[in-house]
C-alpha positions in Angstrom: 0.0 0.0 0.0 1.2 3.5 -0.8 2.8 5.4 2.1 3.0 8.9 0.7 0.3 11.5 0.2 -2.0 10.8 -2.8 -1.2 13.3 -5.6 -2.8 11.8 -8.7 -5.9 10.0 -9.9 -3.7 6.9 -10.5 -2.5 7.0 -6.9 -6.1 7.3 -5.7 -7.3 4.3 -7.7 -4.3 2.2 -6.7 -4.6 2.9 -3.0 -8.4 2.5 -2.9 -8.7 -0.3 -5.4 -10.4 -2.8 -3.0 -12.7 -0.1 -1.6 -13.7 1.1 -5.1 -14.5 -2.4 -6.2 -16.5 -3.2 -3.1 -18.5 0.0 -3.3 -19.9 -0.6 -6.8 -19.1 2.9 -7.9 -18.9 3.0 -11.7 -15.3 3.5 -12.9 -16.5 6.4 -15.1 -17.1 8.4 -11.8 -13.6 7.8 -10.3 -12.2 11.1 -11.6 -15.1 13.1 -10.2 -15.0 11.2 -6.9 -11.3 11.9 -6.5 -11.8 15.5 -7.2 -14.6 15.9 -4.7 -12.8 13.9 -2.0 -9.5 15.7 -2.4 -11.3 19.1 -2.1 -14.1 18.0 0.3 -16.7 19.3 -2.1 -20.1 18.8 -0.6 -22.3 20.2 -3.4 -25.4 18.1 -2.9 -27.3 21.2 -1.8 -27.3 22.5 -5.4 -29.3 19.4 -6.6 -31.4 18.3 -3.7 -33.9 19.6 -1.2 -35.4 18.1 2.0 -39.1 18.1 2.7 -41.2 16.9 5.7 -43.7 14.1 5.1 -47.0 15.6 6.2 -48.8 12.3 5.7 -46.7 10.9 8.6 -47.2 13.9 10.9 -43.7 15.2 9.9 -42.1 12.2 11.7 -40.2 11.5 8.5 -38.4 13.5 5.8 -37.8 12.9 2.1 -35.2 14.0 -0.4 -36.4 15.8 -3.5 -34.4 16.3 -6.7 -34.5 20.1 -7.4 -32.4 20.4 -10.5 -33.9 20.0 -14.0 -32.5 16.6 -15.0 -29.7 14.1 -14.2 -28.7 11.1 -16.2 -27.9 7.9 -14.5 -24.2 7.4 -13.4 -23.4 11.0 -14.5 -22.8 12.6 -11.1 -21.4 11.6 -7.7 -21.9 13.3 -4.4 -20.3 13.2 -0.9 -22.4 12.8 2.1 -20.9 13.7 5.4 -21.3 11.6 8.6 -23.1 13.5 11.3 -22.4 10.9 14.0 -19.9 8.0 14.1 -19.6 5.7 17.1 -19.1 2.2 18.5 -22.3 0.9 19.8 -21.2 0.7 23.4 -20.3 4.4 23.3 -23.6 5.7 21.8 -25.4 6.9 24.9 -22.2 8.3 26.4 -21.5 10.4 23.3 -25.0 11.7 23.2 -24.7 12.8 26.8 -21.2 14.3 26.6 -20.8 15.9 23.1 -22.4 19.3 23.1 -25.2 19.7 20.6 -25.1 16.1 19.4 -28.3 14.9 20.9 -30.1 18.0 19.7 -28.9 17.5 16.1 -29.7 13.8 16.0 -33.2 14.4 17.5 -33.9 17.0 14.8 -32.5 14.7 12.1 -34.6 11.8 13.3 -37.7 13.9 13.8 -38.1 13.1 17.5 -37.9 16.7 18.7 -41.3 17.8 17.3 -42.8 18.5 20.7 -39.7 20.1 22.3 -40.1 23.7 21.1 -43.9 23.7 21.4 -44.1 22.6 25.1 -44.8 26.1 26.4 -47.3 26.8 23.7 -49.2 23.6 24.4 -49.3 24.3 28.1 -50.8 27.7 27.4 -53.3 26.2 25.1 -54.4 23.7 27.7 -54.9 26.5 30.2 -56.9 28.5 27.8 -59.1 25.5 26.9 -59.6 24.6 30.5 -58.0 21.1 30.2 -55.4 21.5 32.9 -56.0 19.9 36.4 -59.5 18.7 35.4 -61.9 18.3 38.3 -65.1 16.3 38.7 -67.1 19.5 38.3 -65.4 20.0 34.9 -66.5 16.6 33.8 -70.0 17.2 34.9 -70.1 20.4 32.9 -69.0 18.6 29.8 -71.7 16.0 30.3 -74.3 18.8 30.8 -73.1 20.4 27.6 -73.6 17.1 25.7 -77.2 16.9 27.0 -77.9 20.5 25.9 -76.4 19.8 22.4 -78.7 16.8 22.0 -81.7 18.9 23.1 -80.8 21.6 20.6 -81.0 18.9 17.9 -84.5 17.9 19.1 -83.6 14.9 21.2 -83.4 14.2 24.9 -81.4 11.1 24.3 -77.5 11.3 24.1 -76.4 8.3 22.1 -72.7 9.0 21.7 -70.5 10.2 24.6 -66.8 11.0 24.4 -65.1 11.7 27.8 -61.5 11.4 26.7 -58.4 12.5 28.7 -60.4 14.0 31.6 -58.5 12.4 34.5 -61.6 10.3 35.3 -60.7 7.8 38.0 -62.7 4.9 39.5 -64.5 7.0 42.1 -65.4 9.6 39.5 -66.8 7.0 37.1 -69.1 5.7 39.8 -70.3 9.1 40.9 -71.1 10.2 37.4 -73.9 7.5 37.2 -73.6 7.5 33.4 -75.9 4.5 32.8 -78.9 6.2 34.4 -78.2 9.5 32.7 -77.7 7.9 29.3 -79.7 4.6 29.2 -79.7 4.3 25.4 -76.0 5.1 24.9 -74.6 3.4 21.8 -70.9 4.5 21.9 -68.8 5.5 25.0 -65.2 6.6 24.9 -63.2 6.9 28.1 -59.9 7.0 26.3 -56.8 8.2 28.2 -58.3 8.4 31.8 -57.1 7.0 35.1 -59.4 4.0 35.5 -57.6 1.2 37.5 -60.0 -1.2 39.2 -61.4 -3.8 36.8 -64.3 -4.8 39.1 -65.5 -1.2 39.2 -65.1 -0.7 35.4 -66.9 -4.0 34.6 -69.8 -3.1 37.0 -70.3 0.3 35.5 -70.0 -0.6 31.9 -72.2 -3.7 32.0 -75.1 -1.4 33.1 -75.4 -0.2 29.5 -77.8 -2.4 27.7 -77.5 -0.9 24.2 -73.8 -0.2 24.0 -72.2 -1.1 20.7 -68.8 0.6 21.0 -66.5 1.1 24.0 -63.1 2.7 24.1 -61.0 2.2 27.3 -57.6 2.7 25.5 -54.8 4.2 27.5 -56.3 3.4 30.9 -54.2 1.7 33.6 -56.9 -0.9 34.1 -56.0 -2.6 30.9 -52.6 -3.5 32.4 -54.1 -5.2 35.4 -56.8 -7.7 34.3 -56.8 -9.9 31.2 -60.3 -11.2 32.0 -62.0 -7.8 31.9 -62.6 -7.8 28.1 -64.2 -11.3 28.2 -66.6 -10.3 30.9 -67.6 -7.0 29.3 -68.1 -8.6 25.9 -70.2 -11.4 27.4 -72.4 -9.2 29.5 -73.0 -6.4 27.0 -74.8 -8.4 24.4 -74.7 -5.9 21.5 -71.0 -4.8 21.9 -69.3 -4.8 18.5 -66.2 -2.7 19.1 -64.0 -2.9 22.2 -60.9 -0.8 22.4 -60.9 -0.2 18.6 -61.0 -4.0 17.9 -64.1 -5.8 16.6 -65.6 -8.3 18.9 -66.8 -11.6 17.6 -70.3 -10.1 17.6 -69.5 -7.4 15.0 -72.2 -6.7 12.5 -73.7 -3.9 10.5 -73.1 -1.2 13.1 -69.3 -1.8 13.4 -69.1 -1.9 9.6 -71.1 1.3 9.3 -68.8 2.9 11.8 -65.7 2.0 9.7 -67.5 3.1 6.6 -68.3 6.5 7.9 -72.1 6.0 8.3 -72.2 5.9 12.1 -70.5 8.6 14.2 -71.3 11.1 16.9 -73.9 12.9 14.7 -75.5 9.7 13.6 -75.2 7.0 16.2 -77.6 4.6 14.4 -81.1 3.6 15.3 -82.3 0.4 16.8 -84.6 0.0 13.8 -82.1 0.6 11.1 -83.0 0.6 7.5 -83.0 -2.7 5.6 -79.7 -2.1 3.9 -78.0 0.8 5.8 -74.6 0.3 4.1 -75.8 0.3 0.5 -74.1 3.7 -0.1 -70.7 2.7 1.4 -68.0 2.7 -1.3 -64.8 2.6 0.9 -64.4 0.5 4.0 -61.3 0.6 6.1 -61.2 -2.4 8.4 -57.4 -2.3 9.1 -56.1 -3.4 12.5 -59.6 -4.4 13.9 -58.4 -7.8 14.9 -61.1 -9.5 12.9 -60.8 -13.2 13.1 -63.9 -14.2 11.0 -64.9 -12.2 8.0 -67.4 -14.7 6.6 -70.5 -13.4 8.4 -74.0 -12.8 7.0 -73.9 -9.0 7.4 -70.6 -8.5 5.5 -71.8 -9.4 2.1 -72.4 -7.9 -1.4 -76.1 -7.7 -0.5 -75.4 -5.3 2.4 -72.4 -3.6 0.6 -73.5 -3.5 -3.0 -71.3 -0.4 -3.8 -68.1 -1.4 -2.1 -65.1 -0.5 -4.3 -62.3 -0.1 -1.8 -61.5 -2.5 1.1 -58.6 -2.4 3.6 -58.1 -5.6 5.6 -54.6 -5.0 6.8 -53.6 -6.1 10.3 -56.4 -8.7 10.8 -55.5 -12.4 11.6 -58.7 -13.8 9.9 -57.5 -17.1 11.4 -61.0 -18.6 11.4 -61.1 -18.5 7.6 -59.0 -20.5 5.2 -57.4 -18.8 2.2 -59.6 -20.4 -0.4 -62.8 -19.5 1.4 -61.7 -15.9 1.8 -60.8 -15.5 -1.9 -64.0 -17.1 -3.1 -65.9 -14.8 -0.7 -64.2 -11.6 -1.9 -64.8 -12.6 -5.5 -68.5 -12.1 -4.9 -67.9 -8.4 -4.5 -68.0 -7.6 -8.2 -67.7 -3.8 -7.6 -64.4 -4.2 -5.6 -61.6 -2.4 -7.5 -58.9 -1.8 -4.8 -57.8 -4.0 -2.0 -55.3 -3.7 0.8 -54.2 -6.8 2.6 -51.1 -8.2 4.4 -48.7 -10.1 2.1 -47.9 -12.8 3.2 -51.1 -13.0 5.1 -54.5 -14.5 5.4 -55.1 -14.3 1.6 -51.9 -16.1 0.8 -48.3 -15.4 0.2 -48.4 -14.0 -3.3 -50.0 -10.8 -4.6 -49.9 -12.3 -8.1 -52.0 -15.3 -7.0 -54.5 -13.1 -5.3 -54.9 -10.9 -8.4 -55.3 -13.9 -10.6 -58.1 -15.0 -8.4 -59.7 -11.5 -8.2 -59.3 -10.3 -11.8 -61.6 -7.2 -11.3 -59.1 -5.5 -9.0 -57.4 -2.5 -10.5 -55.1 -1.7 -7.6 -53.5 -3.9 -4.9 -51.8 -2.4 -1.8 -51.4 0.9 -3.6 -49.8 -0.6 -6.6 -51.4 -1.0 -10.1 -52.6 -4.5 -10.6 -51.3 -4.5 -14.1 -47.8 -3.6 -12.9 -47.9 -6.4 -10.4 -49.0 -9.0 -12.9 -46.4 -7.8 -15.5 -43.5 -7.8 -13.1 -44.6 -10.7 -10.9 -43.7 -8.6 -7.8 -45.0 -9.9 -4.6 -45.5 -6.5 -3.1 -43.6 -6.6 0.1 -41.7 -3.5 0.9 -43.5 -0.9 -1.2 -46.9 -1.8 0.3 -45.8 -1.6 4.0 -46.3 1.4 6.3 -43.1 2.9 7.6 -42.1 2.3 11.2 -42.0 5.8 12.6 -40.1 6.8 15.7 -42.1 6.6 18.9 -41.6 8.5 22.1 -43.4 10.0 25.1 -43.2 13.6 26.3 -41.3 12.4 29.4 -38.5 10.8 27.3 -35.2 12.7 27.1 -33.7 13.6 23.7 -31.0 11.0 24.4 -33.6 8.2 25.0 -35.5 9.2 21.9 -32.4 9.2 19.7 -31.3 5.8 21.0 -34.7 4.3 20.2 -35.0 6.0 16.8 -31.5 5.6 15.6 -32.0 2.1 14.2 -34.1 3.6 11.4 -31.1 5.6 10.2 -27.9 3.8 11.1 -25.4 2.4 8.6 -22.3 0.4 9.5 -18.9 -0.7 8.4 -15.9 -2.6 9.9 -12.3 -1.4 9.7 -9.6 -3.7 8.5 -6.0 -3.4 7.4 -3.5 -5.9 6.1 -2.9 -7.2 9.6 -6.3 -7.6 11.2 -10.0 -6.8 11.1 -11.6 -4.8 13.9 -13.6 -6.9 16.4 -16.3 -4.3 16.7 -18.2 -2.5 14.0 -18.5 1.2 13.4 -22.0 2.6 13.2 -22.8 6.0 11.7 -25.6 8.4 10.8 -25.5 10.2 7.5 -26.0 14.0 7.5 -29.4 15.5 7.0 -29.3 15.1 3.2 -28.3 11.4 3.3 -30.7 10.6 6.1 -33.6 12.0 4.1 -33.2 9.2 1.5 -36.2 6.9 2.0 -36.5 3.3 0.9 -37.7 2.0 -2.4 -37.7 -1.5 -4.0 -36.9 0.4 -7.2 -34.5 3.1 -6.1 -33.1 5.8 -8.3 -30.0 6.3 -6.2 -27.4 4.1 -4.6 -25.2 4.8 -1.6 -22.0 3.2 -0.2 -19.7 3.9 2.7 -16.2 4.9 1.6 -12.9 5.5 3.5 -10.7 8.1 1.9 -7.0 7.7 2.8 -5.3 11.0 1.7 -2.0 9.7 3.0 -2.4 6.2 1.7 -2.7 4.8 5.2 -5.7 3.6 7.2 -4.6 6.0 10.0 -5.4 9.0 7.8 -8.8 7.6 6.7 -11.8 9.9 6.6 -15.3 8.3 6.3 -17.9 9.4 3.8 -20.9 8.0 2.1 -21.0 8.2 -1.6 -24.2 8.9 -3.5 -24.9 8.5 -7.2 -27.9 8.1 -9.5 -28.6 4.6 -11.0 -31.6 5.9 -13.0 -32.4 9.1 -14.8 -34.1 11.7 -12.5 -36.1 14.8 -13.2 -37.1 17.8 -11.2 -39.5 17.0 -8.4 -38.6 13.3 -8.3 -38.2 11.8 -4.8 -34.6 10.4 -4.4 -34.6 6.9 -2.9 -32.3 4.1 -2.0 -32.7 0.4 -1.3 -32.2 -0.2 2.4 -31.6 -3.9 1.7 -29.4 -3.6 -1.3 -28.1 -7.0 -2.4 -30.4 -8.8 0.0 -33.0 -11.1 -1.6 -35.5 -13.5 -0.2 -32.8 -16.1 0.1 -31.5 -13.8 2.9 -34.9 -13.2 4.4 -35.5 -9.8 2.7 -39.2 -9.6 3.7 -38.5 -10.3 7.3 -35.6 -7.9 7.5 -37.7 -5.1 6.1 -39.5 -5.2 9.4 -36.7 -3.1 10.8 -38.2 -0.1 8.9 -41.7 -1.2 8.1 -44.8 -2.5 9.9 -44.9 -6.0 8.3 -48.0 -8.2 8.5 -47.8 -9.5 12.1 -50.2 -12.4 11.6 -47.8 -14.0 9.1 -45.0 -13.9 11.6 -47.2 -15.1 14.5 -48.2 -18.1 12.4 -44.6 -18.8 11.5 -43.7 -18.7 15.2 -46.6 -20.8 16.4 -45.8 -23.5 13.8 -42.1 -23.4 14.8 -43.0 -23.6 18.5 -45.4 -26.5 17.9 -42.7 -28.3 15.9 -40.2 -27.9 18.8 -42.7 -28.8 21.4 -43.3 -32.2 19.8 -39.7 -33.1 20.5 -39.5 -34.2 24.1 -36.4 -36.3 23.1 -35.2 -38.2 20.1 -34.0 -41.8 20.2 -30.3 -42.3 20.1 -28.9 -43.4 16.8 -28.5 -47.2 16.8 -24.9 -48.1 17.3 -22.8 -50.6 19.3 -21.4 -49.0 22.3 -17.6 -49.3 22.6 -15.6 -48.3 25.5 -12.1 -46.9 25.5 -9.6 -47.7 28.2 -9.8 -45.2 31.0 -6.1 -45.3 31.6 -3.6 -45.1 28.7 -0.3 -46.8 28.8 2.6 -47.4 26.4 3.6 -50.9 25.5 7.1 -50.1 26.6 6.0 -48.8 29.9 7.5 -45.4 29.2 5.9 -42.1 30.1 3.2 -40.8 27.6 4.7 -38.3 25.2 2.8 -35.0 24.9 3.0 -32.5 22.2 1.5 -29.1 23.0 1.4 -25.5 21.7 -0.3 -24.3 24.9 2.2 -22.5 27.1 0.4 -23.4 30.4 0.5 -27.1 29.6 4.2 -26.7 28.7 4.8 -24.9 32.0 2.6 -26.9 34.5 2.3 -30.5 33.3 4.9 -32.0 35.7 3.5 -35.5 36.4 6.1 -38.2 35.8 3.5 -40.2 33.8 3.9 -37.6 31.0 6.9 -36.2 29.1 6.8 -33.3 26.7 8.0 -33.6 23.1 8.5 -31.0 20.4 7.8 -33.4 17.6 4.0 -33.9 17.0 4.7 -37.0 14.9 6.4 -38.6 18.0 3.6 -37.8 20.5 1.1 -40.1 22.1 -1.1 -37.2 23.0 -1.7 -33.9 21.0 -2.9 -31.0 23.2 -3.3 -28.1 20.9 -5.3 -24.8 20.6 -5.4 -25.3 16.8 -8.3 -26.8 14.9 -7.0 -30.1 13.7 -8.4 -30.9 10.3 -7.0 -33.1 7.4 -4.8 -30.3 6.2 -3.3 -29.8 9.7 -2.7 -33.5 10.0 -0.9 -33.6 6.7 1.2 -30.6 7.5 2.2 -31.7 11.0 2.3 -35.5 10.6 -0.5 -36.1 13.2 -2.1 -39.5 12.7 -5.4 -41.1 13.7 -3.5 -43.3 16.2 -2.6 -40.4 18.4 -4.9 -39.1 21.2 -6.1 -35.5 20.6 -7.9 -33.0 22.8 -10.7 -32.5 20.3 -13.8 -34.4 19.2 -14.9 -34.5 15.6 -17.9 -32.2 14.9 -17.6 -30.6 18.4 -18.8 -27.4 16.7 -22.3 -28.7 17.5 -21.5 -27.7 21.1 -19.0 -24.8 20.9 -20.7 -22.7 18.2 -23.7 -21.0 19.6 -26.1 -21.5 16.7 -25.2 -25.2 16.4 -25.5 -25.6 20.1 -29.1 -24.3 20.1 -29.9 -26.4 17.0 -28.5 -29.5 18.7 -30.4 -29.0 21.9 -33.7 -28.2 20.1 -33.4 -31.2 17.9 -32.9 -33.4 20.9 -35.2 -32.0 23.5 -37.3 -29.3 21.7 -37.9 -26.6 24.3 -36.2 -27.6 27.5 -36.7 -25.2 30.4 -33.0 -24.7 30.8 -32.5 -23.2 27.3 -33.9 -19.8 26.7 -35.9 -19.3 23.5 -33.1 -19.1 20.9 -33.2 -18.2 17.2 -30.6 -18.4 14.5 -31.2 -15.0 12.8 -29.8 -16.3 9.5 -32.5 -18.9 9.2 -35.3 -18.2 11.7 -35.8 -14.4 11.7 -39.5 -14.6 10.8 -40.1 -17.0 13.8 -38.2 -14.6 16.1 -40.3 -11.6 14.9 -43.4 -13.7 15.6 -42.2 -14.6 19.1 -41.4 -10.9 19.7 -44.8 -9.8 18.4 -46.7 -12.3 20.6 -44.8 -11.2 23.7 -45.6 -7.5 22.9 -49.2 -8.3 22.2 -49.6 -10.2 25.5 -47.7 -7.6 27.6 -44.7 -9.9 28.4 -41.2 -8.8 28.8 -39.3 -8.5 25.5 -35.6 -8.1 26.2 -33.3 -10.1 24.0 -29.6 -10.7 23.8 -27.8 -11.1 20.5 -24.6 -13.1 20.3 -22.2 -13.8 17.4 -22.1 -17.4 16.4 -18.5 -17.9 17.3 -16.9 -15.1 19.2 -15.8 -15.0 22.8 -15.5 -12.3 25.5 -19.0 -10.9 24.7 -17.6 -9.2 21.6 -20.4 -7.8 19.4 -23.0 -8.9 22.0 -25.9 -6.6 22.6 -28.9 -6.5 24.9 -32.0 -4.7 23.4 -35.8 -4.7 23.4 -35.9 -2.9 20.0 -37.0 -5.1 17.1 -35.4 -2.8 14.6 -32.1 -3.0 16.5 -32.3 -6.8 16.5 -32.7 -7.0 12.8 -30.2 -4.3 12.0 -27.5 -6.0 14.2 -27.6 -8.9 11.7 -25.5 -6.6 9.5 -22.4 -6.9 11.7 -22.2 -10.7 11.3 -24.3 -13.9 11.8 -25.9 -14.1 15.2 -28.3 -15.9 17.5 -31.0 -14.0 19.3 -31.8 -15.4 22.7 -34.5 -14.4 25.2 -32.6 -12.4 27.8 -32.9 -13.7 31.4 -34.6 -10.5 32.7 -35.0 -11.8 36.3 -31.8 -13.7 37.1 -30.7 -14.7 40.6 -28.6 -12.0 42.0 -25.7 -11.9 44.4 -25.7 -8.8 46.5 -27.8 -7.1 43.9 -25.4 -8.0 41.0 -25.6 -10.4 38.1 -23.4 -13.4 38.1 -22.7 -16.6 36.1 -20.8 -19.8 36.7 -18.2 -21.4 34.6 -18.0 -25.2 35.0 -15.2 -27.4 33.6 -16.4 -30.6 32.0 -13.9 -33.3 31.1 -15.1 -35.7 28.3 -13.5 -39.1 28.0 -15.7 -40.5 25.3 -19.0 -40.0 23.5 -19.9 -43.6 22.9 -20.9 -44.4 25.6 -21.0 -40.9 27.0 -18.5 -40.5 29.8 -18.3 -37.1 31.5 -16.7 -35.7 34.6 -17.5 -32.4 36.3 -14.7 -30.6 38.1 -15.5 -30.0 41.7 -14.5 -26.4 41.4 -16.4 -23.8 39.4 -15.6 -20.2 38.6 -18.0 -17.5 39.9 -18.0 -14.4 37.7 -19.6 -11.2 38.9 -20.8 -8.1 37.2 -19.4 -4.9 38.7 -22.6 -2.8 38.8 -25.9 -3.3 40.5 -28.3 -5.1 38.1 -31.0 -3.2 36.3 -33.1 -3.6 33.2 -33.6 0.1 32.8 -33.2 0.9 29.0 -30.5 3.4 29.9 -28.3 0.6 31.4 -28.4 -1.7 28.4 -25.2 -0.3 27.0 -23.4 -0.6 30.3 -21.1 -3.6 30.0 -20.3 -3.8 33.7 -24.1 -4.1 34.5 -25.1 -6.8 32.1 -21.9 -8.8 31.5 -19.7 -10.7 33.9 -16.6 -11.5 31.8 -14.3 -8.7 33.1 -11.0 -10.2 31.9 -10.7 -7.6 29.2 -13.1 -4.8 30.1 -13.7 -3.4 33.6 -12.4 -4.4 37.0 -11.9 -8.2 37.4 -14.4 -9.4 39.9 -14.2 -13.1 40.7 -14.9 -14.8 44.1 -13.7 -17.7 46.1 -16.0 -20.6 45.4 -16.7 -21.8 48.9 -17.2 -18.3 50.1 -19.7 -17.6 47.3 -21.7 -20.7 48.1 -21.9 -19.9 51.8 -22.9 -16.3 51.3 -25.4 -17.2 48.5 -27.1 -19.7 50.7 -27.4 -17.2 53.5 -28.7 -14.4 51.2 -31.4 -16.4 49.5 -32.1 -19.1 52.2 -31.4 -22.0 49.8 -29.5 -25.2 49.8 -26.7 -25.0 47.2 -26.6 -28.8 46.8 -30.1 -28.8 45.4 -29.2 -26.1 42.9 -26.0 -28.1 42.0 -28.0 -31.2 41.4 -30.1 -29.4 38.8 -27.0 -27.9 37.2 -25.4 -31.4 36.9 -28.5 -32.8 35.2 -28.6 -29.9 32.8 -24.9 -30.3 31.8 -25.4 -34.0 31.3 -28.4 -33.3 29.1 -26.4 -30.9 27.0 -23.8 -33.5 26.1 -26.4 -36.1 25.7 -28.1 -34.0 23.0 -24.8 -33.8 21.1 -24.3 -37.6 21.4 -27.9 -38.2 20.2 -28.0 -35.7 17.3 -24.4 -36.1 16.2 -23.2 -39.6 16.9 -20.4 -38.9 14.5 -18.7 -37.0 17.3 -17.5 -40.4 18.7 -13.8 -41.0 18.3 -11.9 -43.5 20.5 -8.8 -41.3 20.1 -10.4 -38.1 21.5 -10.4 -36.6 25.0 -11.3 -33.0 25.7 -12.2 -30.3 28.2 -15.0 -27.8 27.8 -16.2 -24.8 29.7 -20.0 -24.7 30.4 -21.4 -21.3 31.4 -24.5 -21.4 33.5 -26.8 -18.7 34.9 -29.6 -19.1 37.5 -32.9 -17.4 37.2 -34.8 -15.9 40.1 -36.2 -19.3 40.9 -32.7 -20.7 41.1 -33.2 -22.9 38.0 -30.2 -23.3 35.8 -30.0 -21.8 32.3 -27.5 -22.7 29.7 -25.5 -19.8 28.3 -22.9 -21.4 26.2 -20.3 -24.2 25.8 -16.7 -23.2 25.1 -13.8 -25.2 23.9 -10.9 -24.3 26.2 -7.7 -26.2 25.7 -5.8 -24.1 28.2 -8.7 -22.6 30.1 -6.8 -19.3 30.0 -8.9 -17.1 27.7 -12.2 -18.5 29.0 -11.4 -18.7 32.7 -8.7 -16.1 33.3 -6.0 -18.6 34.3 -4.8 -17.6 37.7 -6.3 -20.6 39.4 -4.9 -20.0 42.9 -6.2 -16.4 42.9 -9.6 -17.2 41.4 -10.5 -20.5 42.9 -9.0 -19.6 46.3 -9.2 -23.3 47.2 -5.7 -24.5 47.2 -6.4 -27.8 48.9 -8.5 -28.9 45.9 -6.6 -27.6 42.9 -3.5 -25.5 43.1 -2.8 -23.3 40.1 0.3 -25.2 39.1 -1.5 -28.5 39.5 -4.4 -27.8 37.3 -3.2 -29.6 34.2 -1.8 -32.4 36.2 -5.4 -32.9 37.5 -6.9 -32.6 33.9 -4.4 -35.0 32.3 -4.8 -37.4 35.2 -8.6 -37.6 34.7 -8.6 -37.7 30.9 -5.6 -40.0 30.3 -5.0 -41.9 33.5 -8.6 -42.6 34.5 -8.3 -40.8 37.8 -11.5 -39.4 39.4 -10.0 -37.2 42.1 -11.7 -33.8 42.4 -14.3 -34.6 39.7 -17.9 -35.9 39.8 -19.0 -38.4 37.2 -22.1 -37.2 35.3 
């Protein structure tokens, strides 16, 4: 690589050859790119303008081409990076760098209420909506009665009492059922109702109620049975909290069709066909499970031309029945429905069945049929940033940033960075919205003016890939290069509200499949036993070849002698992966004992470990729900969606397949973050143990050493000593702590203050703190560890090798009920990187295993058949 300052275009191309090739930038634009990079020419403002998207309440911006015309691949533009960071530093930078949080909040459109707070407070005061009293509510009710009388009626049929601070006592005192016996619709949205018994008692007094809104009341968090009781007791209730009940009929349909509202609540003796004039019907997100009812028919809706069915499970109807039913609506011209969803997985198939449709999910039917497009991304509603008034700008930015982030990883000729760099493009670049058919492309680029990585300046490069004209929106493909073979539709959920019923179905099928596996039968084979104690025919000491310094230093038993020639050794103890190439290069034969088992990746690689356990035991209690994001993203999204729907905790931990020391490991409850983090390498996503057992308020885990003599039959030994690893900070699941390494992780060998504890002291203090018997806990841990290796033996019998012996680390955590949970299995030939090898200091139990005797003990168990200081499993 060049070491002097770049002076010519030829120098630029030579130094940046790999980057240029990877970026996809057309070679015809290299001269223009070099000129702009070398002069830092940001001229995008001459060609583009930024506009707010009013249709999304200004929570999103778009980039508009303002020049007259630009031919594809004719121009190239530099986009600056407004914020660059390592993920663990994100919150810290937002707190400490002046103006950063404010700029990011503005760029991400999460500051919309900040400058208007005072204005809104004044407006509330003027309108009398601050510190609302019971008398205020009574005045509103009296006003409603007067308005009804002015219209010639003494009967109020529709009552809206939203955000009036009505609590349980106030609701009772208002005596609404006696004042409004014929009430059809009642909204108590955004009040302070808390007691489900009181709410049920008051609501069920209304005999003619057809719609009830209790949204945003605390009572909804406290009782899951309240809805069932209200719907059962109020016979005619068709809408509950914006969802249709299973009793929905003409009234609910009329409400969604704009027929029934506050000015026309509907009569009990409705006309024969009250919905005959309805042309457009929006039934989106009504949680309709059965559409095939008598009142929803071409007879009742003879003029229906537009129908929106998004966000409904329709799980009581099969695809064929639904399509045949919709075909009866001969006037239907436009349809919106989830794809994949209750009408099938393909827009093309739906359109072929419903040939009268002119538009599907906002796209011309003819275009869909011509291109064969399944209408995934372009038909989905964008996932807009969400926040509350109480959230700080930093909290808002951390939540919203996943809609804007891009990433790269630094590498030079010597190594690749272990952690990725994330960045946010400037206001111009961040205004580029997604399109399946984009007219622009972007790529990160590191410009090295001195020819060295140390001098690199990061930019994003923007260029047109289609001709654009004045007024065109400029778009890019957020998932460039990612097709359905890489789960494109599922990954689009990071930015769009995808059809949740599809993901829920995928999850439920997957869960059912796993639940059916209580265990699998072991593969038929003849069990063969290997000798527990190895001896040479000549009676000499066993020759050991090792590249592990600690074995070289501390293996002192007379039964073993070290050799520097691997071909001369009886035992190979190595940190290398021994494959066929290694054997050929070193002269290792299949007659030498080796500290590795074939296919042991099924244990030590996290995605294979989960797959192995799930194939053997399905969903054992000791393995948290775990998904390989490269293959089961849709199922994970379904699980996440069900948990969110049911109000369960939704914190997850993402772990790279095969990296140690918690590198690139993240804890988050943000589904966009989970999906976007796939971009930094293959990962598993595992349900976080939100309520672990704590020690003095801190999180901890346990590292056990398992010695494996053979797989067939399975012969395991558990070291009597385990390592206790403690987090440094008090445990918390507050969102603001999720980036704090020393709160959520316990491996402090490389980050933070090392915090291990003497094993006997830990056991004594833990028993005292929690009033438990550690032996009971230990028994469960032993059963779990045995099951882990049994699963490998059952699912992968090819692991068996009579010439293999090995040592593994098994990491265990306890939940708040003191039940063990498997974290991971590690291959540790020297136990240094995994266990911080200072055995005397960490174990603090010199009479069991002294530091210098550790490998004497390990080799004695594995190769001499000794069982001192170990427990057979």
